[in-house]
ROGULUM-811152 format. One record per residue (C-alpha): residue number from 1; x, y, z. Coordinates in steps of 0.2 Angstrom, whole numbers, plus 5000, padded with zeros to 4 digits. Layout:
BEGIN
<node NUM, <X, Y, Z>>
...
//
This chain:
BEGIN
<node 1, <5734, 5617, 5430>>
<node 2, <5720, 5604, 5432>>
<node 3, <5731, 5591, 5423>>
<node 4, <5746, 5595, 5435>>
<node 5, <5735, 5593, 5450>>
<node 6, <5729, 5576, 5444>>
<node 7, <5747, 5571, 5441>>
<node 8, <5752, 5577, 5458>>
<node 9, <5738, 5567, 5466>>
<node 10, <5743, 5552, 5457>>
<node 11, <5761, 5553, 5462>>
<node 12, <5756, 5555, 5480>>
<node 13, <5744, 5540, 5479>>
<node 14, <5758, 5529, 5471>>
<node 15, <5770, 5535, 5485>>
<node 16, <5758, 5531, 5499>>
<node 17, <5753, 5514, 5492>>
<node 18, <5772, 5509, 5490>>
<node 19, <5776, 5515, 5507>>
<node 20, <5761, 5506, 5514>>
<node 21, <5767, 5490, 5506>>
<node 22, <5785, 5492, 5513>>
<node 23, <5778, 5492, 5531>>
<node 24, <5764, 5479, 5527>>
<node 25, <5773, 5465, 5537>>
<node 26, <5767, 5452, 5551>>
<node 27, <5762, 5461, 5566>>
<node 28, <5774, 5460, 5581>>
<node 29, <5763, 5454, 5595>>
<node 30, <5773, 5445, 5609>>
<node 31, <5757, 5439, 5617>>
<node 32, <5753, 5428, 5601>>
<node 33, <5770, 5419, 5604>>
<node 34, <5772, 5407, 5619>>
<node 35, <5786, 5396, 5625>>
<node 36, <5780, 5378, 5621>>
<node 37, <5785, 5364, 5633>>
<node 38, <5790, 5348, 5625>>
<node 39, <5776, 5335, 5625>>
<node 40, <5779, 5316, 5626>>
<node 41, <5771, 5308, 5611>>
<node 42, <5773, 5290, 5604>>
<node 43, <5774, 5291, 5585>>
<node 44, <5777, 5272, 5584>>
<node 45, <5761, 5268, 5594>>
<node 46, <5751, 5280, 5584>>
<node 47, <5756, 5272, 5568>>
<node 48, <5751, 5255, 5575>>
<node 49, <5735, 5262, 5581>>
<node 50, <5730, 5270, 5564>>
<node 51, <5735, 5254, 5555>>
<node 52, <5723, 5244, 5565>>
<node 53, <5709, 5257, 5563>>
<node 54, <5711, 5257, 5544>>
<node 55, <5709, 5238, 5544>>
<node 56, <5691, 5240, 5551>>
<node 57, <5679, 5244, 5536>>
<node 58, <5668, 5257, 5544>>
<node 59, <5659, 5262, 5528>>
<node 60, <5644, 5272, 5529>>
<node 61, <5629, 5273, 5517>>
<node 62, <5614, 5283, 5514>>
<node 63, <5604, 5267, 5515>>
<node 64, <5607, 5261, 5533>>
<node 65, <5602, 5243, 5527>>
<node 66, <5618, 5243, 5517>>
<node 67, <5629, 5247, 5532>>
<node 68, <5639, 5233, 5540>>
<node 69, <5636, 5238, 5558>>
<node 70, <5647, 5224, 5564>>
<node 71, <5662, 5234, 5558>>
<node 72, <5657, 5248, 5569>>
<node 73, <5655, 5237, 5584>>
<node 74, <5672, 5230, 5580>>
<node 75, <5679, 5248, 5579>>
<node 76, <5671, 5252, 5596>>
<node 77, <5679, 5236, 5603>>
<node 78, <5696, 5241, 5595>>
<node 79, <5695, 5258, 5604>>
<node 80, <5692, 5250, 5621>>
<node 81, <5706, 5238, 5619>>
<node 82, <5718, 5251, 5612>>
<node 83, <5714, 5265, 5625>>
<node 84, <5711, 5257, 5642>>
<node 85, <5714, 5273, 5652>>
<node 86, <5702, 5283, 5641>>
<node 87, <5688, 5270, 5644>>
<node 88, <5693, 5269, 5663>>
<node 89, <5693, 5288, 5665>>
<node 90, <5680, 5295, 5653>>
<node 91, <5661, 5292, 5653>>
<node 92, <5656, 5284, 5636>>
<node 93, <5639, 5285, 5629>>
<node 94, <5632, 5277, 5613>>
<node 95, <5621, 5288, 5602>>
<node 96, <5610, 5282, 5588>>
<node 97, <5617, 5266, 5579>>
<node 98, <5635, 5269, 5581>>
<node 99, <5640, 5287, 5587>>
<node 100, <5650, 5289, 5603>>
<node 101, <5652, 5303, 5616>>
<node 102, <5667, 5302, 5628>>
<node 103, <5665, 5314, 5643>>
<node 104, <5681, 5319, 5653>>
<node 105, <5673, 5328, 5668>>
<node 106, <5682, 5344, 5673>>
<node 107, <5685, 5350, 5690>>
<node 108, <5675, 5365, 5688>>
<node 109, <5658, 5361, 5680>>
<node 110, <5652, 5379, 5680>>
<node 111, <5664, 5382, 5665>>
<node 112, <5658, 5379, 5647>>
<node 113, <5665, 5363, 5641>>
<node 114, <5675, 5361, 5624>>
<node 115, <5673, 5347, 5611>>
<node 116, <5684, 5338, 5599>>
<node 117, <5675, 5330, 5585>>
<node 118, <5680, 5316, 5573>>
<node 119, <5670, 5304, 5562>>
<node 120, <5672, 5285, 5562>>
<node 121, <5665, 5282, 5545>>
<node 122, <5675, 5281, 5528>>
<node 123, <5669, 5282, 5510>>
<node 124, <5669, 5266, 5500>>
<node 125, <5683, 5262, 5487>>
<node 126, <5675, 5265, 5469>>
<node 127, <5671, 5248, 5461>>
<node 128, <5684, 5243, 5448>>
<node 129, <5698, 5254, 5456>>
<node 130, <5704, 5242, 5469>>
<node 131, <5719, 5236, 5458>>
<node 132, <5724, 5254, 5456>>
<node 133, <5730, 5255, 5474>>
<node 134, <5748, 5252, 5477>>
<node 135, <5743, 5244, 5494>>
<node 136, <5726, 5236, 5498>>
<node 137, <5715, 5251, 5504>>
<node 138, <5710, 5242, 5520>>
<node 139, <5727, 5235, 5524>>
<node 140, <5734, 5250, 5533>>
<node 141, <5751, 5247, 5526>>
<node 142, <5765, 5257, 5534>>
<node 143, <5781, 5258, 5523>>
<node 144, <5789, 5270, 5535>>
<node 145, <5786, 5285, 5524>>
<node 146, <5767, 5284, 5522>>
<node 147, <5752, 5275, 5530>>
<node 148, <5741, 5269, 5516>>
<node 149, <5722, 5266, 5516>>
<node 150, <5705, 5272, 5516>>
<node 151, <5703, 5284, 5531>>
<node 152, <5722, 5288, 5532>>
<node 153, <5718, 5306, 5528>>
<node 154, <5699, 5307, 5531>>
<node 155, <5699, 5305, 5545>>
<node 156, <5704, 5291, 5556>>
<node 157, <5721, 5299, 5557>>
<node 158, <5713, 5314, 5566>>
<node 159, <5702, 5302, 5577>>
<node 160, <5717, 5291, 5582>>
<node 161, <5727, 5307, 5586>>
<node 162, <5714, 5313, 5598>>
<node 163, <5712, 5296, 5606>>
<node 164, <5731, 5294, 5608>>
<node 165, <5733, 5312, 5615>>
<node 166, <5720, 5309, 5628>>
<node 167, <5727, 5292, 5633>>
<node 168, <5744, 5300, 5635>>
<node 169, <5737, 5315, 5645>>
<node 170, <5729, 5303, 5657>>
<node 171, <5745, 5293, 5659>>
<node 172, <5754, 5310, 5662>>
<node 173, <5743, 5313, 5676>>
<node 174, <5734, 5328, 5668>>
<node 175, <5717, 5333, 5674>>
<node 176, <5706, 5346, 5665>>
<node 177, <5697, 5361, 5674>>
<node 178, <5685, 5362, 5660>>
<node 179, <5675, 5347, 5654>>
<node 180, <5681, 5339, 5638>>
<node 181, <5670, 5330, 5626>>
<node 182, <5676, 5318, 5612>>
<node 183, <5661, 5317, 5599>>
<node 184, <5663, 5303, 5586>>
<node 185, <5650, 5303, 5573>>
<node 186, <5646, 5287, 5562>>
<node 187, <5639, 5294, 5546>>
<node 188, <5648, 5311, 5542>>
<node 189, <5652, 5305, 5524>>
<node 190, <5633, 5304, 5520>>
<node 191, <5628, 5321, 5515>>
<node 192, <5612, 5327, 5524>>
<node 193, <5609, 5310, 5531>>
<node 194, <5591, 5310, 5539>>
<node 195, <5599, 5300, 5554>>
<node 196, <5614, 5310, 5555>>
<node 197, <5624, 5304, 5571>>
<node 198, <5632, 5321, 5574>>
<node 199, <5615, 5329, 5575>>
<node 200, <5609, 5316, 5587>>
<node 201, <5624, 5319, 5598>>
<node 202, <5620, 5338, 5598>>
<node 203, <5602, 5334, 5603>>
<node 204, <5608, 5323, 5617>>
<node 205, <5620, 5336, 5624>>
<node 206, <5607, 5350, 5622>>
<node 207, <5595, 5339, 5632>>
<node 208, <5608, 5339, 5646>>
<node 209, <5610, 5358, 5646>>
<node 210, <5627, 5358, 5638>>
<node 211, <5634, 5373, 5630>>
<node 212, <5651, 5372, 5622>>
<node 213, <5664, 5386, 5622>>
<node 214, <5673, 5379, 5607>>
<node 215, <5672, 5364, 5594>>
<node 216, <5687, 5358, 5584>>
<node 217, <5684, 5347, 5569>>
<node 218, <5692, 5342, 5553>>
<node 219, <5692, 5354, 5538>>
<node 220, <5707, 5364, 5536>>
<node 221, <5725, 5358, 5535>>
<node 222, <5743, 5364, 5536>>
<node 223, <5750, 5366, 5518>>
<node 224, <5768, 5370, 5513>>
<node 225, <5767, 5385, 5502>>
<node 226, <5783, 5389, 5492>>
<node 227, <5781, 5402, 5478>>
<node 228, <5799, 5407, 5473>>
<node 229, <5804, 5425, 5478>>
<node 230, <5786, 5428, 5485>>
<node 231, <5781, 5417, 5499>>
<node 232, <5788, 5402, 5509>>
<node 233, <5777, 5396, 5523>>
<node 234, <5767, 5382, 5530>>
<node 235, <5749, 5389, 5529>>
<node 236, <5737, 5383, 5542>>
<node 237, <5720, 5386, 5536>>
<node 238, <5707, 5386, 5550>>
<node 239, <5690, 5383, 5544>>
<node 240, <5678, 5396, 5551>>
<node 241, <5664, 5392, 5540>>
<node 242, <5659, 5378, 5528>>
<node 243, <5649, 5379, 5512>>
<node 244, <5631, 5373, 5510>>
<node 245, <5627, 5359, 5497>>
<node 246, <5610, 5359, 5489>>
<node 247, <5605, 5347, 5475>>
<node 248, <5590, 5352, 5464>>
<node 249, <5582, 5342, 5450>>
<node 250, <5577, 5353, 5436>>
<node 251, <5566, 5346, 5422>>
<node 252, <5558, 5351, 5406>>
<node 253, <5542, 5342, 5399>>
<node 254, <5538, 5340, 5380>>
<node 255, <5526, 5330, 5369>>
<node 256, <5537, 5316, 5365>>
<node 257, <5534, 5304, 5351>>
<node 258, <5545, 5295, 5338>>
<node 259, <5562, 5301, 5334>>
<node 260, <5559, 5300, 5315>>
<node 261, <5548, 5316, 5317>>
<node 262, <5557, 5327, 5329>>
<node 263, <5552, 5345, 5333>>
<node 264, <5563, 5359, 5332>>
<node 265, <5569, 5356, 5350>>
<node 266, <5566, 5341, 5360>>
<node 267, <5564, 5341, 5379>>
<node 268, <5583, 5339, 5379>>
<node 269, <5585, 5353, 5367>>
<node 270, <5576, 5365, 5379>>
<node 271, <5586, 5358, 5393>>
<node 272, <5602, 5362, 5385>>
<node 273, <5596, 5380, 5385>>
<node 274, <5593, 5378, 5404>>
<node 275, <5610, 5371, 5407>>
<node 276, <5618, 5385, 5397>>
<node 277, <5608, 5398, 5407>>
<node 278, <5614, 5391, 5423>>
<node 279, <5632, 5390, 5418>>
<node 280, <5632, 5407, 5410>>
<node 281, <5623, 5416, 5424>>
<node 282, <5634, 5412, 5440>>
<node 283, <5631, 5419, 5457>>
<node 284, <5639, 5436, 5460>>
<node 285, <5656, 5435, 5468>>
<node 286, <5659, 5444, 5485>>
<node 287, <5673, 5444, 5496>>
<node 288, <5668, 5439, 5514>>
<node 289, <5677, 5447, 5529>>
<node 290, <5686, 5431, 5533>>
<node 291, <5692, 5428, 5515>>
<node 292, <5699, 5446, 5515>>
<node 293, <5708, 5442, 5532>>
<node 294, <5715, 5426, 5524>>
<node 295, <5722, 5437, 5510>>
<node 296, <5728, 5450, 5522>>
<node 297, <5737, 5437, 5533>>
<node 298, <5746, 5429, 5518>>
<node 299, <5750, 5446, 5510>>
<node 300, <5759, 5451, 5526>>
<node 301, <5771, 5436, 5523>>
<node 302, <5774, 5440, 5504>>
<node 303, <5790, 5448, 5498>>
<node 304, <5790, 5467, 5495>>
<node 305, <5784, 5468, 5476>>
<node 306, <5770, 5456, 5479>>
<node 307, <5764, 5467, 5494>>
<node 308, <5760, 5481, 5483>>
<node 309, <5745, 5471, 5478>>
<node 310, <5741, 5462, 5495>>
<node 311, <5742, 5478, 5505>>
<node 312, <5730, 5487, 5494>>
<node 313, <5717, 5474, 5492>>
<node 314, <5704, 5487, 5498>>
<node 315, <5707, 5496, 5482>>
<node 316, <5710, 5482, 5470>>
<node 317, <5696, 5470, 5477>>
<node 318, <5685, 5472, 5461>>
<node 319, <5699, 5467, 5450>>
<node 320, <5705, 5453, 5462>>
<node 321, <5687, 5446, 5462>>
<node 322, <5686, 5446, 5443>>
<node 323, <5702, 5437, 5441>>
<node 324, <5697, 5424, 5455>>
<node 325, <5681, 5420, 5445>>
<node 326, <5691, 5414, 5431>>
<node 327, <5700, 5401, 5441>>
<node 328, <5688, 5388, 5448>>
<node 329, <5697, 5384, 5464>>
<node 330, <5698, 5403, 5468>>
<node 331, <5681, 5406, 5462>>
<node 332, <5674, 5394, 5475>>
<node 333, <5681, 5405, 5489>>
<node 334, <5670, 5420, 5484>>
<node 335, <5654, 5414, 5476>>
<node 336, <5641, 5400, 5477>>
<node 337, <5646, 5387, 5463>>
<node 338, <5634, 5379, 5451>>
<node 339, <5638, 5362, 5444>>
<node 340, <5627, 5352, 5433>>
<node 341, <5632, 5334, 5437>>
<node 342, <5618, 5322, 5431>>
<node 343, <5606, 5321, 5416>>
<node 344, <5592, 5310, 5410>>
<node 345, <5581, 5310, 5395>>
<node 346, <5573, 5296, 5384>>
<node 347, <5574, 5278, 5389>>
<node 348, <5577, 5273, 5371>>
<node 349, <5587, 5280, 5356>>
<node 350, <5572, 5281, 5345>>
<node 351, <5560, 5289, 5357>>
<node 352, <5558, 5307, 5360>>
<node 353, <5559, 5311, 5378>>
<node 354, <5543, 5317, 5386>>
<node 355, <5553, 5323, 5401>>
<node 356, <5571, 5327, 5403>>
<node 357, <5580, 5332, 5418>>
<node 358, <5596, 5337, 5426>>
<node 359, <5603, 5337, 5444>>
<node 360, <5612, 5353, 5449>>
<node 361, <5623, 5354, 5464>>
<node 362, <5625, 5371, 5472>>
<node 363, <5639, 5374, 5484>>
<node 364, <5632, 5389, 5493>>
<node 365, <5642, 5403, 5502>>
<node 366, <5637, 5407, 5520>>
<node 367, <5621, 5418, 5520>>
<node 368, <5614, 5410, 5504>>
<node 369, <5598, 5401, 5508>>
<node 370, <5587, 5388, 5499>>
<node 371, <5575, 5402, 5493>>
<node 372, <5590, 5412, 5486>>
<node 373, <5595, 5397, 5476>>
<node 374, <5578, 5394, 5469>>
<node 375, <5576, 5413, 5464>>
<node 376, <5593, 5411, 5455>>
<node 377, <5586, 5396, 5446>>
<node 378, <5571, 5405, 5440>>
<node 379, <5581, 5420, 5434>>
<node 380, <5595, 5409, 5425>>
<node 381, <5583, 5398, 5415>>
<node 382, <5575, 5413, 5407>>
<node 383, <5560, 5409, 5396>>
<node 384, <5561, 5390, 5397>>
<node 385, <5547, 5382, 5407>>
<node 386, <5555, 5371, 5420>>
<node 387, <5550, 5362, 5436>>
<node 388, <5562, 5361, 5450>>
<node 389, <5563, 5352, 5467>>
<node 390, <5575, 5350, 5481>>
<node 391, <5582, 5332, 5482>>
<node 392, <5593, 5334, 5497>>
<node 393, <5604, 5348, 5505>>
<node 394, <5609, 5359, 5519>>
<node 395, <5613, 5377, 5520>>
<node 396, <5630, 5384, 5523>>
<node 397, <5636, 5386, 5541>>
<node 398, <5637, 5402, 5551>>
<node 399, <5654, 5411, 5552>>
<node 400, <5664, 5409, 5568>>
<node 401, <5674, 5423, 5575>>
<node 402, <5693, 5425, 5573>>
<node 403, <5695, 5434, 5590>>
<node 404, <5689, 5419, 5601>>
<node 405, <5700, 5411, 5614>>
<node 406, <5699, 5395, 5603>>
<node 407, <5705, 5403, 5587>>
<node 408, <5719, 5413, 5596>>
<node 409, <5725, 5396, 5605>>
<node 410, <5726, 5387, 5588>>
<node 411, <5736, 5402, 5581>>
<node 412, <5747, 5403, 5596>>
<node 413, <5751, 5385, 5596>>
<node 414, <5754, 5384, 5577>>
<node 415, <5765, 5399, 5575>>
<node 416, <5775, 5396, 5591>>
<node 417, <5780, 5379, 5585>>
<node 418, <5788, 5385, 5569>>
<node 419, <5791, 5403, 5562>>
<node 420, <5786, 5397, 5545>>
<node 421, <5769, 5393, 5551>>
<node 422, <5755, 5405, 5546>>
<node 423, <5737, 5403, 5553>>
<node 424, <5723, 5411, 5543>>
<node 425, <5704, 5409, 5542>>
<node 426, <5698, 5398, 5529>>
<node 427, <5681, 5393, 5520>>
<node 428, <5679, 5374, 5520>>
<node 429, <5672, 5368, 5503>>
<node 430, <5665, 5351, 5509>>
<node 431, <5654, 5347, 5523>>
<node 432, <5659, 5342, 5541>>
<node 433, <5650, 5336, 5556>>
<node 434, <5654, 5353, 5564>>
<node 435, <5639, 5363, 5557>>
<node 436, <5627, 5352, 5567>>
<node 437, <5634, 5360, 5583>>
<node 438, <5628, 5378, 5580>>
<node 439, <5614, 5376, 5592>>
<node 440, <5626, 5374, 5607>>
<node 441, <5641, 5383, 5601>>
<node 442, <5647, 5399, 5593>>
<node 443, <5665, 5395, 5591>>
<node 444, <5667, 5381, 5578>>
<node 445, <5683, 5378, 5570>>
<node 446, <5689, 5365, 5557>>
<node 447, <5707, 5361, 5557>>
<node 448, <5718, 5345, 5557>>
<node 449, <5736, 5349, 5562>>
<node 450, <5745, 5337, 5549>>
<node 451, <5757, 5345, 5537>>
<node 452, <5753, 5338, 5520>>
<node 453, <5755, 5343, 5502>>
<node 454, <5741, 5348, 5491>>
<node 455, <5744, 5332, 5481>>
<node 456, <5741, 5321, 5496>>
<node 457, <5725, 5331, 5500>>
<node 458, <5718, 5327, 5483>>
<node 459, <5720, 5308, 5487>>
<node 460, <5706, 5310, 5500>>
<node 461, <5691, 5300, 5495>>
<node 462, <5702, 5294, 5480>>
<node 463, <5715, 5281, 5475>>
<node 464, <5731, 5279, 5486>>
<node 465, <5725, 5289, 5501>>
<node 466, <5739, 5290, 5513>>
<node 467, <5746, 5300, 5527>>
<node 468, <5765, 5305, 5529>>
<node 469, <5772, 5298, 5544>>
<node 470, <5783, 5314, 5546>>
<node 471, <5768, 5324, 5550>>
<node 472, <5762, 5313, 5565>>
<node 473, <5774, 5320, 5579>>
<node 474, <5769, 5338, 5578>>
<node 475, <5750, 5334, 5576>>
<node 476, <5750, 5323, 5592>>
<node 477, <5759, 5338, 5601>>
<node 478, <5747, 5350, 5595>>
<node 479, <5732, 5340, 5601>>
<node 480, <5740, 5338, 5618>>
<node 481, <5744, 5357, 5620>>
<node 482, <5727, 5362, 5613>>
<node 483, <5718, 5351, 5626>>
<node 484, <5729, 5358, 5640>>
<node 485, <5726, 5376, 5635>>
<node 486, <5708, 5375, 5631>>
<node 487, <5703, 5365, 5647>>
<node 488, <5711, 5378, 5658>>
<node 489, <5700, 5390, 5668>>
//
């Protein structure tokens, strides 16, 4: 009798989950879809503007003495020449060495303003790889299909799109009700820079009593996803949070001496145990609410057999987490990642090291602090006697809500443009200027509206960085529509 009851319960459970999967489809909410008016945009002008911007070598460096500040001055003059209406209409303020704030005063100063963020700086081209580029990285070559060069994807494409959109809106006669800020940092590419331009912009705005309703920066993108028979969509991942980045030096000391009389384990030998301990004892995987929502939104678009899993994630979460930890890109979504990146030991081949050390980069999930990482290090190294100290780093951002006006606006604009478009919250793996704005804003989002393949995204910071020209028109329309929607009362 007991066995029969168990079988009956199991059959009922299978029936319910299968039925649930059948109706686990995108929600029909007419308020989320809007009729979009066509927007006037000039793709050719944008391409010319981006080409010119790429030619200017605004390369940032942790050592400010190594920065060519003349290039930033040249870039500022370029913006003045290229966008006369912006510079006639908006108030421009220079912050720190080269950051800029543009203020477009709204008709109702009682309303919280919004901000669009971009950074002017780019990373250098790795020495020795210049000849690997199909076109010179600072030529801004446009072959009609792609615009090539450093900054084409990160993120002069985004910055120029914002400037073009505001210039066109002014030409169209548009005036905002809410104030709009354009905040252009100058050293985002320098991780945890002590003179961070974005941080100084925020301090300036805070001193003026500014509180922002929403911030939009780089971070997410629109990716074409085509898994035959399961999913076919353009996935717009909107970053609602970004990981932290903490770099620790961990070292082991030993007696040293001549290599002809080595001990059982040198300092490097003990350090090997430390590395093993760190790599074998990873942070526990957890599924934050926004990652759960990401899978849910994607799951609703999947075909019926796949939905048997995605609609029952509440039940299968432990198994899904286990599988994700075996796939590095997936693991980074659900746990703090540990990467041993650098090592040093003896200065000479026949000398035993008196001190050996490693540098470890921890990419932390929201909520994981410096103290949490240090406790993890102490636990992971076991009995080995180590010294550790923080070199440079920042904690993860807070998580922005997905029910704010800004997130809903991004979702409506994207999904109303094309039925294939799907907007879902996302965790940004790298760093952005956006996290600096937490003292003056609760709704911070990271999204760049260019439709690009995963392969092109991987060229960011690498060789042959390039932007597809076909992605430009919709990106320009998105920015114009977003500004119009978000600067309304």
